[in-house]
C-alpha positions in Angstrom: -28.5 14.2 11.0 -29.3 10.7 9.9 -27.6 9.0 7.1 -27.4 5.5 5.5 -24.4 4.4 3.4 -23.4 8.0 2.8 -26.9 9.2 1.8 -28.7 11.5 4.2 -32.1 10.3 5.4 -33.1 13.6 7.0 -35.1 15.7 4.6 -33.1 18.5 3.0 -35.7 21.0 4.3 -35.1 20.0 7.9 -31.3 20.5 7.7 -31.8 24.3 7.9 -31.0 25.9 11.2 -34.2 26.6 13.2 -34.7 30.0 14.7 -35.6 29.8 18.4 -39.2 30.3 19.1 -40.5 33.2 21.3 -40.9 32.1 25.0 -44.5 32.3 25.9 -45.8 32.0 29.5 -49.3 32.5 30.6 -51.1 31.0 33.7 -54.3 29.1 33.8 -56.0 26.5 31.7 -55.5 26.7 27.9 -58.7 27.4 26.1 -57.6 25.3 23.0 -55.0 22.6 22.6 -53.7 22.0 19.1 -52.1 18.7 18.4 -49.6 18.8 15.5 -46.8 21.2 14.7 -47.1 21.2 10.9 -48.6 23.9 8.7 -52.2 23.3 9.8 -51.5 23.3 13.5 -49.3 26.4 13.4 -51.9 28.2 11.2 -54.6 27.3 13.6 -52.6 28.4 16.6 -51.7 31.7 15.0 -55.3 32.4 14.0 -56.5 31.7 17.5 -53.7 33.6 19.3 -54.3 36.7 17.1 -57.9 36.7 18.4 -56.8 36.6 22.1 -57.3 32.8 22.7 -55.0 31.0 25.1 -53.8 28.3 22.8 -51.1 25.6 23.4 -49.7 23.6 20.6 -48.1 20.2 21.2 -45.8 18.6 18.6 -44.5 15.1 19.2 -41.3 15.7 17.3 -39.8 19.0 16.0 -41.9 21.5 14.1 -42.5 20.3 10.5 -41.2 16.9 11.5 -44.1 15.2 9.8 -45.5 15.6 6.3 -45.0 19.4 6.5 -41.3 19.0 6.4 -41.1 15.8 4.2 -42.8 16.8 1.0 -41.7 18.0 -2.4 -41.9 21.8 -1.6 -44.9 22.6 -3.9 -47.3 25.4 -3.1 -50.3 24.8 -5.4 -53.7 26.3 -5.7 -56.7 24.0 -5.8 -57.7 20.6 -4.4 -56.1 17.2 -4.9 -58.7 16.5 -7.7 -58.6 18.4 -11.0 -60.8 21.4 -11.2 -63.2 20.0 -13.8 -63.6 17.0 -11.6 -64.4 19.2 -8.6 -67.0 21.0 -10.6 -68.7 17.8 -11.6 -68.6 16.2 -8.1 -69.2 19.3 -5.9 -71.1 21.6 -8.3 -69.7 24.7 -9.9 -70.5 27.0 -7.0 -68.7 24.9 -4.3 -65.8 24.1 -6.6 -65.3 27.8 -7.4 -65.5 28.8 -3.8 -62.9 26.3 -2.7 -60.6 27.2 -5.6 -60.9 30.9 -4.7 -60.2 30.0 -1.0 -56.9 28.3 -2.0 -55.9 31.2 -4.2 -56.4 33.5 -1.2 -54.5 31.0 0.9 -51.6 31.1 -1.5 -51.5 34.9 -1.3 -51.5 34.7 2.5 -48.7 32.1 2.3 -46.6 34.4 0.1 -47.1 37.3 2.7 -46.2 35.2 5.7 -43.5 32.9 4.2 -41.0 35.5 3.0 -38.0 33.9 1.3 -39.4 30.4 2.0 -41.7 30.9 -1.0 -40.7 31.5 -4.7 -43.5 32.6 -7.0 -42.4 30.7 -10.0 -45.6 29.0 -11.1 -46.0 25.2 -11.6 -46.2 23.0 -14.7 -48.6 20.0 -14.8 -47.5 17.7 -17.6 -49.3 15.1 -19.7 -47.6 11.8 -20.0 -49.7 10.8 -23.1 -52.6 11.9 -25.2 -55.2 10.6 -22.7 -53.7 12.7 -19.9 -53.4 15.7 -22.3 -57.2 15.4 -22.8 -57.7 15.7 -19.0 -55.5 18.8 -18.9 -57.6 20.3 -21.7 -60.7 19.6 -19.6 -59.2 21.2 -16.5 -58.1 24.3 -18.6 -61.6 24.7 -20.0 -63.2 24.6 -16.6 -60.6 27.0 -15.0 -61.0 29.5 -17.8 -64.8 29.3 -17.7 -64.7 30.4 -14.0 -62.0 33.1 -14.5 -59.0 31.2 -13.0 -55.6 31.6 -14.6 -54.0 28.7 -16.4 -52.1 28.5 -19.7 -51.8 25.5 -22.1 -48.2 24.8 -23.2 -47.9 23.0 -26.5 -44.2 23.3 -27.1 -42.0 22.0 -24.3 -38.3 22.5 -23.8 -35.9 19.5 -24.1 -36.0 16.9 -22.7 -39.7 17.4 -21.7 -40.7 17.6 -25.4 -39.6 14.0 -25.9 -41.2 12.7 -22.6 -44.5 14.5 -22.4 -47.4 15.4 -24.8 -48.1 18.9 -23.4 -48.6 20.8 -20.2 -50.7 23.2 -18.2 -49.0 26.2 -16.6 -50.4 27.6 -13.3 -48.8 31.0 -12.9 -50.0 31.7 -9.3 -48.3 28.6 -7.8 -44.8 28.4 -6.5 -41.9 26.6 -4.8 -41.6 26.3 -1.1 -39.0 25.5 1.5 -41.6 23.8 3.7 -39.8 23.5 7.0 -38.7 27.1 6.9 -42.2 28.1 6.1 -43.7 26.2 9.0 -41.1 27.4 11.5 -41.8 31.0 10.3 -45.5 30.4 10.9 -44.8 29.0 14.3 -42.7 32.0 15.2 -45.6 34.3 14.3 -47.9 32.2 16.4 -45.5 32.5 19.3 -45.3 36.2 18.9 -49.1 36.4 19.0 -49.1 34.5 22.3 -49.4 30.8 21.4 -47.5 28.4 23.7 -45.7 26.0 21.3 -44.1 22.9 22.8 -41.9 20.7 20.6 -41.2 17.0 21.5 -44.3 17.1 23.6 -46.7 14.3 22.5 -50.2 14.3 24.1 -53.1 11.9 23.7 -56.4 13.4 22.6 -58.1 12.2 25.7 -55.6 14.0 28.0 -55.8 17.1 25.8 -59.6 17.2 26.1 -59.3 17.0 29.9 -56.9 20.0 29.9 -58.6 22.4 27.5 -62.0 23.6 26.5 -61.4 22.4 22.9 -58.9 20.2 21.0 -57.9 20.5 17.4 -56.1 17.4 15.9 -53.9 18.6 13.0 -51.9 15.5 12.2 -52.8 14.8 8.5 -51.2 11.4 7.9 -51.2 10.7 11.7 -54.9 11.4 12.0 -55.9 7.7 12.3 -53.3 7.1 15.0 -54.8 9.8 17.2 -58.4 9.4 16.2 -58.9 5.6 15.3 -62.6 6.1 14.5 -61.4 8.1 11.4 -59.1 5.4 10.1 -61.3 4.5 7.3 -61.7 8.1 6.2 -58.1 9.3 6.4 -55.7 6.7 5.1 -51.9 7.1 5.8 -50.1 7.3 2.5 -46.4 7.3 2.0 -44.5 9.7 -0.4 -40.9 9.0 -1.1 -38.3 11.7 -2.2 -34.7 12.0 -3.2 -32.3 14.8 -3.8 -29.3 14.8 -6.2 -26.1 16.6 -6.5 -26.4 20.0 -8.3 -27.0 19.6 -12.0 -25.1 21.9 -14.5 -28.3 23.4 -16.0 -31.3 24.9 -14.1 -34.0 23.3 -16.2 -36.7 22.8 -13.6 -36.8 25.9 -11.5 -40.5 25.5 -10.8 -42.6 22.6 -9.5 -43.3 20.0 -12.2 -45.7 17.1 -11.8 -47.0 14.4 -14.3 -48.9 11.2 -14.5 -51.8 12.5 -12.3 -49.3 13.5 -9.7 -47.5 10.2 -9.4 -44.2 11.9 -10.6 -43.1 15.3 -9.3 -39.9 17.3 -9.2 -38.2 20.7 -9.0 -34.7 22.1 -8.8 -33.5 24.2 -6.0 -31.7 27.5 -6.8 -28.4 25.8 -6.2 -29.2 23.2 -9.0 -30.0 20.2 -6.9 -32.9 18.2 -8.2 -35.7 17.2 -5.7 -37.8 14.4 -7.1 -40.4 12.1 -5.7 -43.5 10.0 -6.3 -43.6 6.8 -8.4 -45.5 5.1 -5.6 -47.7 3.4 -8.2 -44.9 0.8 -8.8 -46.0 -0.7 -5.4 -49.2 1.1 -4.7 -50.6 -1.2 -2.0 -47.4 -1.1 -0.1 -47.3 2.7 -0.2 -50.6 2.9 1.8 -48.5 2.8 4.9 -47.6 4.8 8.0 -44.0 3.5 8.0 -41.8 6.6 7.4 -39.1 4.7 5.5 -37.9 4.5 1.9 -38.2 1.3 -0.2 -36.0 -0.1 -3.0 -38.6 -0.4 -5.7 -40.0 3.1 -5.4 -36.5 4.7 -5.0 -35.3 2.8 -8.1 -38.3 4.2 -10.0 -37.6 7.8 -8.9 -34.0 7.4 -9.8 -35.1 6.2 -13.3 -37.3 9.3 -13.6 -34.3 11.5 -12.6 -32.2 9.8 -15.3 -34.8 10.7 -17.9 -34.9 14.3 -16.7 -31.2 14.8 -16.4 -30.0 12.6 -19.2 -27.8 10.7 -16.8 -27.9 9.3 -13.3 -26.6 12.0 -11.0 -25.3 11.2 -7.5 -28.1 10.9 -4.9 -27.4 12.8 -1.6 -30.7 12.4 0.3 -33.6 10.0 0.5 -36.6 10.2 2.8 -40.2 9.4 3.1 -43.2 11.3 4.5 -46.8 10.3 5.4 -49.8 12.2 4.3 -53.5 11.5 4.8 -55.7 10.6 1.9 -59.5 10.7 2.0 -61.9 8.7 -0.2 -63.2 11.8 -2.0 -59.8 13.7 -2.0 -61.3 16.5 0.1 -59.9 17.4 3.5 -61.7 16.6 6.8 -62.3 19.8 8.7 -64.8 20.1 11.6 -66.0 18.4 14.7 -65.3 14.7 15.4 -68.5 12.7 16.0 -69.0 11.4 19.6 -66.1 13.5 20.9 -67.4 16.6 22.4 -65.0 19.6 22.0 -62.6 17.7 19.6 -62.1 18.9 16.1 -60.0 17.6 13.2 -58.3 19.3 10.2 -56.4 17.0 7.8 -56.6 14.6 5.0 -55.1 16.8 2.2 -54.4 13.9 -0.1 -50.9 15.2 -0.9 -51.8 18.9 -1.3 -51.2 20.1 2.2 -48.9 23.1 1.9 -51.6 25.5 0.9 -54.7 23.5 2.0 -53.1 23.0 5.4 -52.8 26.8 5.9 -56.4 27.3 4.7 -57.9 24.6 6.8 -56.0 25.5 9.9 -57.4 29.0 9.7 -60.9 27.7 8.8 -61.2 25.5 11.9 -59.9 28.3 14.1 -62.6 30.6 12.7 -65.2 28.0 13.4 -64.1 27.7 17.0 -64.3 31.4 17.4 -67.9 31.4 16.2 -67.4 32.9 12.8 -69.6 31.8 10.0 -67.5 29.6 7.7 -69.7 28.4 4.8 -66.8 26.7 3.0 -66.7 24.1 5.8 -69.9 22.5 4.7 -68.1 20.6 1.9 -65.3 19.5 4.2 -67.3 18.4 7.3 -66.3 14.9 8.5 -70.0 14.2 8.9 -70.2 13.5 5.1 -68.6 10.2 5.8 -70.5 9.4 9.0 -73.8 9.8 7.1 -72.6 7.6 4.2 -71.3 4.8 6.5 
C-alpha cells in the first residue's frame, strides 16, 4: 500500500481484499485475447465466455488497476455529453437508443455488482444561472423522450448557498468500482475465461496468438494503438478522500460545473472528492498517473466549502481515462489491423459505458447484429481525417 507523507496514494477502492479468481485451464489457441482488466475487458470476456468462446484476458497490473479502480465511484446513465446535446448532435433516434442502452446497462450492473452498487441516484448541480439553463434544457429533452429526471429548486445547506439548482437522476447510483470489476472478473472466470493479472502483452503478439484481439484500455488506448492517439486522448482525473465527516450530507454522487467537480460520501462518512482539473487543464491532458499540487489544492478548497472546514485528507490518487473529440466511445474494428478491435474512450463516464461497450464489442465478434455500434464506430474519425 503506497503512501506519501502519511497520506495513502493507493485508491481507497483498491485497498479492499480481492477474492481469488477461479482457476481456468483449457488447451489450444485462444479464440479471442482481451487486453485490459478493467470493466470493459472483464465485461467483454464474460460475454464471450458465456457463449462458449475460448477467451484469455491479459491485465498488465492488477484487475481494476487503471481507470476502473481510480475513479470517483459514480454509476451514471447516459453519455459524457448532456442529453439535449446528444439529441442535437446525433439525432433524436440515436440519442434515445444510446440512453436506453445505458439504462439497460445500469440495470445489468445492479444485477451483477451486488453490494458494490448502491441505488441512491445522482445529483447534477448548477454552479450559476447559465449552468442552470443547461440543466433545464437537459431535463426538457429527457422528459420528452420518457426518461426520468427531476428538477430540484430547493437544496439543503450548504448546497443552497453554493449552487443555483440541480437535476436529480433517480436511476443512477454509487459504486465501489474495484469490487465491481473483481466481481465481474470472477463471473468471467466461472464462465471459462482465462484471466491473467500482471501479464502485459503487445497488440502485435496478441494478434499472432489469437483469432481476434480486443483492446480495452480506455486511457491507455493510445499507448497500445498509437494510430488512435489523436482520437483517444489520455486525460488525468485526481481524487482525494477525507476522514469521516460527522454528518452524512452527500450519500449519493454529486457533480457540478459540467463535471469538473464531483464528490460523494461513503457509508462510513468519508468524503471522496475529485475533479478541478480546469485549474491546469493543459497539464491534465496527461498519461502520468500522479497527483499535482494545484489540482489537489483546488479539490481541498472544494471539500472545505462542502464540509464547512478542512478535514484531514487520508488518500490522494490519480487515474487516466480516454477522452474522444466528440465525447462518444470508440467501439469497433481498428483500421489496417485485421482482427483487432477497440472499446474505450468513455470521456470520464466509463463505469456504465464500459460495461455496455464491452458487451457490445463481444456481440459484434460473435456475429450478432448490433445497430448501436454505428454511432460508436472508430471509422467516423478515419473518414473525417
